[in-house]
N, C-alpha and C positions, 0 to 999 in steps of 0.2 A: 308202406309203399310196396307195390308188387315188384319183386326182385326179378321178374322176367318181362318187365314192361319196356325195356330198352334193348335195342338190337340194331345190327348193322349188316347188310342193308335190309330194309323191309318196308312194308306199307302199314298205315295205321290199322288196317283190317284187311284180311285177305283169306278167302276160302280156297284151298288148293286140293286137287285130287292127286294121289300118289301115282296114278297112272298117266298123268300129263307129262309131256316131254320136259325133263328137268332143265335143259338148256333154256327153253322158253320161260320156265318158271324163274330161273335165276336172272335172266335178262329183265323180266318184269319187275322183280324185286329190286334189282340194282338201279333201275331207272327211277325208282321212287325216292331215292335218297335216304338219309337217316331219319328215323322217327324221333323227334324231340319229345322228351317227357320231363315233367316237372314234379318235384316232391309235393305231396298234398300240403296245403297251408296249415292244416291242423296237426301235422306230424312234424314236430320240431326235430331237425337233424342233430346228431351228436356234435359236440364242440370239436372244431377242427384244430389239429396241431399244425405246426409249420409245414409238415410233410403231407397233410391231408387236405382235400377239398371238403366242402360241407357234407358230402355223402359218399366219399370215396376214401378208403384207407390206402395210402401209398406204402407198400411194403418193401421188403428187400429185393434187390435185383430187378426192380421195375414191376413187381407183382402188385396188382390192384385188386381190392376187395370192396364190395358194397359195405357202407358203414351203417346202413339202417337196420340190419339184423342184429339181434342181441347176441353177444358172445358170452353172456353170463347167466341168463335166466330162461327158464322154461315154465310157461303157464299151463299146468296140467289140466286145470278146469277148462281152459279154452281148447286144449287138445282134445279132451274127451267130448266137448260139445260139438266140435267138428266131426269127430268120429261117429257120433250118434246120427248126425244128418247124413253122413255117407252111408251108414248101415241102412237107414230108412230108404235112401234112394236106391241102394242095391236091391232091396227087397221089392220095391215097386217096379224096377226095371225087370227083375226076374219074373214078375207076374205077367209082363208083356213078352216074355221069351228072350230078353236081352241080358247077356251076362256082363256084369261090370268088372273091369280090371282097373284097379287103382294103380297108377304109376306115380309113386312118390320119389321125386328126384332129390338127391342129397345136396347139402350146402358145399360150395367150393372151399370154404375155409377148413373143412374137416380133412381135406386132402393136402392142404398147403399151409398148415398152421405155422410151420417153420419159416414161412415167408412173410408172416405178419410183421407190422412195424414193431420196433422195440417197445416193450411195455404192454403190448396187446396179447392176451392169452385167451384160450378157450376154456371155459369152466368145465368141471366134471359133468354137470348136468347137461350142458350143451353138447359135450362130446358124446353123450349117450342119447341125445335127443332123437336121432333117427330110429334107433332101436326102441326107444320109448313109444314113439308113434306107431311103429309096427306092432308093438305089444298091445297098444290100445285098440288098434284095428282088429287084431286077432281075437282079442277078448270079446269084441262086438260081432264076431263072425265074418269079418272081412279079411280074407287072405290077400296078400299083396306081394309082388316081386320084391326081393331085397336088392334094389338097384345099387345101394351103397356097396354091397358085397361084390356086385358085378364090376363096378368102377374101381374098387380096390384091387381087384385082380388085374385090370388093365394097367393101373398105376404100378403095381408090383412088377409088371413086365417091362417097366421102363418107359411107358408111353404116358404123356400128359392126358388128363381127363378134362381139364378146363384150360381155356386160353389164358395167357399171362395177364393181359390187359383188358380182358373181356369177361363178362359174367357168364358166358355160355359154354357149353360142353364142346369138346372136340369131336370130330367125326368118328374117331376110334371109340370114344365113350358112347356115342349115339349108336354106332354099329353093334357094339357088344350088348348094349341094353336091348336093342331091337331083336337081336338073335335070342337072348334069354327070354324075352317076352313072347316071341314067336313060339319057342319051345313050350312055354307054359300054356299058351292058347291051344296049340296042337294037342296037348295032353288033356286039357279040360273040355275042349270042343273038337273032338276028332273028326267030325263030319262038317267041315266048313262048306258053305254054299259056294257055287261057282265052279269053274273048270280049271284043272291044272294048266299051267302055262300062261295064266293071266296076271301073274305078279309082275312087278316092275323090274325090268332088266337093269343091271348096274353098269354104268359107263366108266370111262377112264377118270382117274383123279387128276386134278390140276391144283396149282398153288397160286394164291394171290397175297400180296404184301400190303398191309394196311394197318391203321390204328384199330385197337379193340374199342368196343363201345364205351367202356368206363373212361378210357383216355380221351376218346373223341368228344364225348358229351359233357364231361365234368371237370376236366383238368384245364388250367390256363395254358396258353401256348408254350411257355417255357417248360412247364412240367411235362406236358405232352411230348415235347421234343426229347426231353431227357428219358422218358419211358420208352419212346420209340415205337416203330411199327413192328408187327409180327406177322408170321406166315400162317394163313388160313388154308386148310385143305378143303377143296370143294370137288364133289363128284359130278362130272358132266353126264348128260343123258346118253344112253346107248343109242346107236343109230337105229336099232330096231324098235325103239320105244315109240308107241303111238298113243293117240287119244282113246279114252274109254268111250264106248258107244252110249253108256248110260251112267247114272249115278249109283247103280247097284254095287255094293261092296259088303262083304260079310263082316268087316272090321272097320270101325271109325275111331279116330283119335281126336279128342278135344283138349285144348290146353293153351299154352302161351308160346313164346318165341323159341323155346327149346325144341319144340316139335315141328317147327316150320321146315320146309323142304331144304332151306339153305344149309342146315346142319346135318341133313341126310337121314334123319330118323324115320320118317314115314315111308320113304322109298325102300330103305333097308328092311323095314318090317314087312312091307309088301313082298319084297323079293324072298325073304325067309319063309313067309307063309305060302308063297306061290299063289296069291290071290290079290285082288285089288284092295287098297286101303284108302279111305277118304280121311280128310283132316280139316278141322276148323280151328283157327287160333286168332288171337288179336293182341296187338301191342297196346300198351297203356296200363295204368294201374286199375285194371278192371276186376281182377281176381278170378279164381277158378269157378265160382258159383254161377256167375252170370254167363260164363263161357259154356258151361253145361246147359244152362237154360236156353241159350241162343240156338244150340243144336237141337234140343228136344222140342223146341217150339217152331222149328224150321219146316218148310215144305219137304226138304230132303229127308228128314227123319220120318215124317208122316208117310211119304211115298215109299221109302226104302229103309225101314228100320234094320240095323245091323244085328248080327248074332252076338257080336262082342263090341262093347263100348269101352275104350281106353280113356280114362279120365286122369289127365296129368296134373299133379300138384307139386308144390315145392316145399321142402322141409322147413325153412326158416319162417314161412308165413302160414304154415298149416293151421295154426290156432286162430288165424284171422278169419272169423266166420263171415257170413254174408252181410252182417250188420256192422262191420268194422269201419266205423267213422274215422276219417283221416287216413285210411289206408287205401280204400278203393275210391274211384271217382263217384260223384253223387248219383249218377245214373245206375250204378251197380249196387248201391246200398239197398238192402231190404232186411226185414227181420227173418229169423229162421222160420217162423210160421208162414210168412209170405213165400219164402223159397219153397217150402214143402207144398204149399197150395199150388204154385206154378208147376212144380214137377207133376203133381197129381193131375192137374188139368191137361198138361201136355201128353200124359200117358193115358188119358181117358179114364181116370180113376176118381 
């Protein structure tokens, strides 16, 4: 199951431009309600203890964790298979003048292992999984930002990087990652298209009190009440923020709910780059492969290809390739050969 398929609040699918007024974006998202998602029938959830729902681990002090990611095993063959597809895609994008930046986001459990339920532990191989994936990418010629290191720095400073009852990152984590990625993009692509002053201005922060998605979607009422609501930080739009006149942007982000505007990543990236940033994301167990294809096959890409394409993936499901039956929905399933063929066609190769 895609561990970024569940979010609050959101729409089943929405393409947002980081230059849009964030207040309007948030109102639109909030008006859609919570996207309900179900575990794929072919993916049997782990057995639940008295403190767990079928797919949520109820940890100490009300901390919740998705239960569908392995805490013990790493499939290196699957990791390397995904890396090969990514490396091939990077090369094909480069031939079209588009630089690929892979954004691998780390697992929540790595930062809060001490909050897991009694008896639940992270194995040594899973503890090293993020670094293992980065090593596989580097060996294949794909350099990527070490987002785990970035988030570890935020956590070491005393700020949470994931919400207690939600599977998503906090605004502080999203901001720090956006800043680090912007610095990397500026170094690798020093001449970004567009004019200075066209990035997204950042508005005031506000707080809202609600249940996290893991509590809201998967816990029975009694457990949900015991876990309780928590405070989410949301950045409102600056008064000077206006609509973009066109879809042109030198940087595009494709991914899942972590990169939606609600958590602040695309607008912070735009602000740090001082250029427009576009983003497409989708809720649901669709996987990163189809999300990339949806963008590459879109009119937006054909009309306005970016200089940099940020492809967001998630550590626990990195090894789930495009053919992962029982993990992605049926419409997203394809063989690696089919994925490559669609990439080539979209890029005119």
